[in-house]
SEFIMI-105975 format. One record per residue (C-alpha): x, y, z; residue in one letter. Coordinates in steps of 0.001 Angstrom, whole numbers, padded with zeros to 6 digits, always signed. Each point is the difference from the previous one (the first is absolute). Example, Ala and Ser with C-alpha at 12.3 -4.5 7.8 and 13.67 -1.06 7.14 Angstrom:
SEFIMI-105975
+012300-004500+007800A/+001370+003440-000660S/
END
This chain:
SEFIMI-105975
+050516-010686+066578M/+000949-003687-000139K/-003456-000992+001506E/-001713+001949-002704M/+001766-001652-002741W/-000593-003427+001628T/-003821+000824+000155T/-000051+001110-003685M/+001721-003283-001021A/-002635-001945+001985S/-002868+001826-001555I/+001449-000494-003594M/+000453-003787+000816G/-003633-000312+001255V/-001221+001879-003104W/+002013-002368-002300A/-001389-003085+001702F/-003452+001353-000163G/+000389+000764-003774Q/+001310-003510-000595S/-002828-001429+002056L/-002531+001999-002095L/+001416-001253-003271H/-000182-003523+001238T/-003580+000178+001381V/-001225+002312-002800F/+001491-001029-003336P/+000149+002616-002824P/-003132-001616-001643E/-001964+000449+003300L/+001156+003532+000439R/-001013+000787-003667F/-003392-001460+000489A/-000528+001860+003332S/+000945+003293-001778L/-002302-000808-002939K/-002917-000699+002484L/+000741+003208+001856F/-000127+001943-003227H/-003215-001459-001028R/-001679+000762+003474V/+001485+003461-000121F/-001389+000507-003594S/-003405-001391+000934Y/-000432+002501+002935F/+001824+002859-001807S/-002272+002564-001844S/+002838+000549-002736Y/+001314-002009-002872C/+003321+000382-001638Y/+001203-000261-003665Y/+003768-000215-000999D/+001008+001435-003270I/+003790-000950-000782T/+002131+001773-002538E/+000878-003334-001767I/-002379-002717-000675D/+002309-003014-000609G/+002280+001254-002590V/-002211+002604-001587N/-000554+003589+001216T/-003472+000555+001670N/-001879+002648-001801E/-002278+000508+002957L/+002956+000939+002111Y/+001191+002635-002457N/-003559+001291-000336A/-000432+000310+003731V/+003315+001862+000295Q/-001018+002542-002583L/-003412+000396+001379Y/+001088+000688+003492L/+002547+002463-001395S/-002925+002296-001156S/-001566+000072+003453S/+000121+003398+001872A/-000628-001741+003316S/+003383-001657+000258I/+001143+000478+003524S/+003606+000097+001380G/+003055+002055-000899T/+001810-002697-001968R/-001062-000845-003612L/+001542-001737-002874S/+000499+001939-003215L/+000003-001706-003389T/+000180+000859-003699R/-001087-002580-002476G/+001333-000732-003424L/-001142+002458-002676N/-001577+002029+002800S/+000090+003797+000251S/-000885+000298+003658S/+000964-001388+003391I/-002406-001877+002184T/+000090-000713+003733F/-001074-003136+001926G/+000079-001782+003159L/+003450-000549+001644S/+000962-003292+001463N/-002473-001443+002602N/-002091+003114-000088D/-003761+000158+000080R/-002843+001791-001696L/-003766+000223+000679I/-002222+000144-003090D/-003759+000032-000458S/-002273-001299-002723F/-003796+000296-000108K/-000153+000356+003818G/+002381-002898+000674A/+003336+000734+001720T/+003085-002008-000956V/+003525-000024+001161E/+003058-000533-002078W/+003368-000909+001358E/+003161-000223-002064H/+001880-002916+001384V/+003747-000315-000886V/+002007-003091+001284T/+003349-001542-000728Q/-000105-002860-002379R/+001639-003230+001184Q/+003137-001089-001809S/-000729-001443-003412Q/+001167-003136-001492T/+000872-000023-003644F/-002643+001585-002156S/-000293+000712-003765W/-001602+003311+001105R/+001516+001619+003103P/-002517+001668+002279L/+000361+003331+001807P/+001724-000119+003429E/-003122+001678+001601E/-003423-001618-000085K/-002542+002729-000495R/-003823-000070+000187G/-003147+001654+001187F/-002340-001162+002647T/-003644+001100-000302L/-001999-000062+003245R/-003697+000440-000332V/-003016-000822+002109R/-001753-003323-000804K/-003234+001638-000680K/+001598+001989-002946H/+001820-003007-001385K/-002264-000456-002957H/+000130+003681-000809L/+003850-000012+000005V/+000303-003104-002194L/-002705+000885-002535T/+000480+003699-000391S/+002839+001676+001919Y/+002906-001936-001534L/-001521+000615-003523D/-000160+003585+000932F/+003649+000110+001147V/+001047-001695-003361M/-002085+002576-002160E/+001355+002922+002099K/+003631-001215-000408A/-000443-000395-003757N/-001303+003624-000227D/+002874+001304+001985L/+002513-001988-001820R/-001317+001316-003291R/-000046+003595+001337K/+003549-000082+001374N/+001622-001986-002774Q/+000793+001447-003393D/-001781-001264-002925R/+001651-002925-001932L/+000263-000535-003651L/+000190-003678-001064Y/+000941-001534-003268T/-000191-003676-001039N/+003258-001859-000176S/+001332-001142-003460R/-001410-003293-001145G/-001987-000411+003203G/+003087-000587+002140S/-000255+000383+003842L/+002076+002229+002283D/+001881-001047+003105S/-003321-000147+001991R/-001847-001913-002647G/-001998+002791-001383H/-000527+000640-003681P/-000006+003825+000465W/+002898+002283+000565E/-000633+003287+001743S/+001528+003587+000283V/-001266+002903+002166P/-002439+001889-002000F/+000683+003825+000509K/-002044+001551-002991H/-001034+003391+001002P/-003084+000207-002193S/-003322+000939+001617T/-003413+000991-001191F/+000710+003538+000864D/+003055-000012-002266T/-001490-001960-002810L/-000695+001941-003161A/-003592-000963-000687M/-003447+001524-000128D/-001087+000537+003779P/-003360-001399-000567A/+001325-003249-001355S/+002530-000293+002874K/-002747+000524+002577A/-002082-002765-001696Q/+003024-002440+000104I/+000876+000908+003522M/-003632-000534+001171A/-000055-003402-001824D/+003107-000999+001782L/-001259+000956+003405L/-003209-001860-000647D/+001940-003172-000811F/+002393+000372+002958A/-002882+000455+002389N/-002291-002551-001724G/+000779-003319+001622E/-003583-000343+001431A/-001404+000946-003434F/+001944-002526-001869Y/-000774-002645+002512Q/-003684+000661-000046K/-000236+000120-003794T/+002095-003289-000260G/+002694+001681-002133R/+003830-000506+000277A/+001452+002975+001795W/+002059+001315-003123K/-000294+002593-002609R/+001474+000563-003434G/+001019+003125-001679Y/+001074+000653-003601L/+002174+003090-000721L/+000216+000662-003747Y/+001294+002860-002067G/+003047+001198-001751P/+003536-000377+001383P/+000973+002659+002369G/-003450+000748+001366T/+000729-001047+003689G/-000994-003618+000182K/+002901-001058+002153S/-000444+003122+002134S/-003741-000976+000454M/+001040-003439+001341I/+002478+001547+002556A/-002694+002389+001090A/-002500-002731+000504M/+002577-001918+002140A/+000978+003017+002039N/-003688+000933+000513F/-000965-003378+001253L/+003195-001096+001575G/+000311-003190-002085Y/+003020-001797-001356D/+000550-000448-003777I/+000534-003280-001752Y/+001292+000914-003566D/-000712-003184-001936L/+002190-000612-003005E/-001929-002461-002179L/+002945-000654-002322T/+001826-001743+002958E/-002863-002256+000754V/-000037-003187-002137N/-003280-001759+000825T/-003506+000529+001562N/+001043-001982+002894S/+002986+002290+000780E/-002505+003052-000363L/-002262-001562+002629R/+002925-000605+002380K/+001081+003594-000273L/-003523+001051+000906L/-000078-002253+002968M/+003247+001582+001472K/-001392+003600-000163T/-001195+001578+003228T/-003235+001660+000763S/-000270+003767-000292K/+001986+000110-003135S/+000015+001266-003602I/+000778-002574-002617I/+001192+001847-003228V/+000301-001278-003556I/+001340+002777-002148E/-000332+000204-003689D/-002359-003110-000253I/-000264+000357-003730D/+003784-000322-000364C/+000902-002669+002771S/-001185-003222-001782I/-002273-000788-002953N/-003224+000037+001620L/-001671+002808-001858T/-002491-001709-002231N/-001344-003466+000052R/-001305+000269-003632N/+003484+000699-001212K/+001288-002914+002109A/-002563-002262-001625A/+000990+001013-003412S/+003559-000558+000854V/-000737-003462+001182R/-002003-000775-003103K/+002881+001142-002246N/+002435-002060+001954I/-001990-003179-000216S/+000230+000243-003908N/+003875+000143+000366N/+002406-002825+000668N/+001104-001019+003537N/+003278+001868-000381N/-001649+003333-000826S/-002361-000652+002928Y/+002873-000254+002443D/+001606+003211-001294V/-003221+001957+000023A/-001091-001299+003445A/+003428+000866+001557S/+000077+003452-001734G/-003541+000924+001118A/+000234-001064+003579S/+003591+000208+001096G/+001809+002649-001772G/+003772-000083+000432D/-000028-001282+003639D/-001748-003253-000256G/-003489-001440-000131P/-002868+001888+001659N/-003279-001839+000293T/-002140+002624+001916I/-003437+000036-001474T/-002770+002575-000033L/-002091-002385+002070S/+002930-000323+002563G/+000236+003851+000308L/-003855+000381+000279L/-000050-002587+002874N/+002862+001923+001652F/-002045+003070+000117T/-003565-001219+000414D/-000008-003783+000504G/+000014-001982+003098L/+003759+000438+000468W/-000533+003721+000299S/-001834-000446+003241C/+002937-001489+001921C/+000519+003254+001891G/-001894+003045+000785S/+000119+003798-000653E/+002043-000065-003121R/-000027+002224-003031I/+000887-000988-003499F/+001319+002884-002197V/+000537-000424-003754F/+001532+002590-002174T/+000044+000247-003830T/+000675+002575-002837N/-002413-001562-002401H/-003335-001120+001654I/-001438-001021-003386E/+002629-002893-000129K/-001254-001742+003243L/-002467-003018-000189D/-003470+001063+001075P/-000006-002762+002649A/+002827+001871+001841L/-002008+003311-000029L/-003330-001133+001627R/-001040+000898+003559S/+001326-002332+002678G/+003439-000040-001712R/+000519+003669-000872M/-002744+001661+002025D/+001032+003711-000595M/+001541+001254-003134H/+001996+003166+000467I/+000880+002025-003145N/+003596+001548+000604M/-000481+002693-002588S/+002254+002773-001350Y/+000521+003019+002270C/-002999+002099+000603T/-000216+003465+001539L/-000817-001148+003523P/+002903-002464-000231A/+002231+002780-001253L/-000750+002177+002986N/+001069-002756+002245I/+003283-000485-001820L/+000635+003726+000186L/-000542-000041+003785K/+002142-003118+000519N/+003020+001157-002010Y/-000144+003837+000208L/-002432+000792+002732G/-001671+002265-002603Y/-003675+000930-000567D/-001129+001219-003391L/-001774+003352-000342D/-003211+000378-002067N/+001683+000972-003191E/+002523-002846+000214A/-002866-002374+000776V/-001682+001003-003208E/+003236-000478-002126E/+000544-003455+001391F/-003516-001155-000258A/+000043+000845-003848A/+002953-002402-000572V/+000202-002615+002725I/-002461-002346-001498E/+000970+000353-003733P/+003597-000391+000986A/-000416-003541+001427E/+003047+000244+002313M/+000378-002559+002658T/+000712+001029+003716P/+003486-001549-000448A/+000858+002350-002960D/-001384+003008+001935I/+001940-001113+003110S/+003236-000076-001958E/-000524+003622-001213V/-000722+001250+003545L/+003028-001937+001611I/+002449+001456-002552K/-001036+003534+000802N/-001083-000353+003597R/+002481+002742+001165R/-001764+002580-002170N/-003746-000218+000446K/-000827+002548-002750S/+002239-001612-002556K/-001459-003337+000912A/-003624+001048-000532V/+001048+001901-003261A/+001842-002947-001483E/-002788-002343+000982L/-002629+002152-001735L/+002137+000171-003137E/+000564-003878-000016A/-003718-000468+000358L/-000784+002425-003009K/+002557-001856-002139I/-001426-003435+000994R/-003540+001277-000647A/+000879+001207-003487E/+001739-003308-000847K/-002898-002014+001356S/-002374+002113-002113G/+001956-000407-003262L/+000358-003761+000814K/-003727-000420+000456K/-000776+002023-003166L/+002560-002260-001858G/-001760-003071+001299H/-003328+001508-000987K/+001233+000785-003594M/+001649-003416-000256V/-003317-001689+001098G/-001916+002246-002468H/+002269-000980-002823V/-000226-003709+000899E/-003812+000296+000236E/-000019+001493-003552E/+002239-002689-001293E/-002279-002605+001474E/-003104+001568-001600Q/+001798-000009-003336E/+001037-003590+000257K/-003466-001008+001048R/-001464+001852-002990A/+002374-001689-002326L/-000884-003455+001481D/-003602+000782-000503E/+000542+001032-003597Q/+002088-003029-000657L/-002563-002342+001491Q/-002691+001793-002034E/+001815-000624-003334N/+000681-003674+000956V/-003706-000298+000515N/-000888+001471-003370K/+002439-002228-001649I/-001484-002966+001591G/-003449+001125-001057D/+001061+000328-003619E/+001515-003502-000129I/
END
């Protein structure tokens, strides 16, 4: 036993001597150069090349790492019995991915690639203003050299696009609103967001089925039209104008569009934007595959008619400077301060060069009074499709009855409702309130709705008759006034001739 320990001590002594001699003969610089040369020789003769994708690039998160992690989680060919499960923020589903130091084989256009998830312990940190995670994570991509060009030009772009689609599919819709006065949140963004969980769909939307089918087809053509827009040299965007009386479902239409396409919604409050420059900055901070909404465009700010604005400026120029200051502040800012957004700024926002700083975006404007809008806002390229959200029709009524009561009208009831539904001019919101109030008793709900429609139709008929009579009386008065003026002019002419 003693001899064995003596032998071990001798061996360790020889090892220590040899190591110190190696350090003396081969200094660290020489060893590093030798290893570097070895790797170069190995890489030259190897048929593979390697790419490292780290989780953190300097102090910022590497978006490519997150995209690869999400892309690999969708692969059905993950081998092994140990997977990592994750659930992202605002996500309604659980995703799985590669565990630590696990590998995955993937293929793309005939090329085979290998992914390895590398996790190592990070060395102890010195003082840092942003502490880094204890573990250093990353992916190593191994690919044959003959497929190098394919991977760098197409495969990684494919991974990013696939990850974005998966993220949008798994993540709940988000509803954004611009911060008051253009202030920034903790991340430096001018938009604040909440999960968007509006249940409206085109199936539940109370609207004529033919109109809905036309809108859905137009939305699909837009979402799948990247090649078309690129070929025709147009910006990949589209504008919709929803107009009609209050309560006709304009907000529900926007929610149905977002749920149909899987887009986020940016609800732009123009009264919180002070200048055209702030408006452009807000546009730059929106993402692709989103719907930018400006509701009640005729009421947001004074952009309705350039002719009226010109007359106002002419009147102001005839007044003194004090009245100019008061009028300008009252016309532009309201109670909250000055607002210098111009019609030109809004037009450039929707159809100018700045509207092209993104792709696959939809602009939606709503108004209760389309006649108040400036014609420049209404032309194609800004508001490409005008959608009339009208009063409830018979097909829309059938949809509401199925949604709220699960009820189908018989032939006799259809004839009764058809006779009063259009003259009544009731909005889907008014009809929905009647159905909600009596949803526990279907027969009572249908009877009360029919009675309400008859009353509204009668009132509407009397109102139209009154307007017609008033118009007739006004026309007669105008004719009498015109006749008196002609008679007076004739008498004046006779007196002039006699003189």
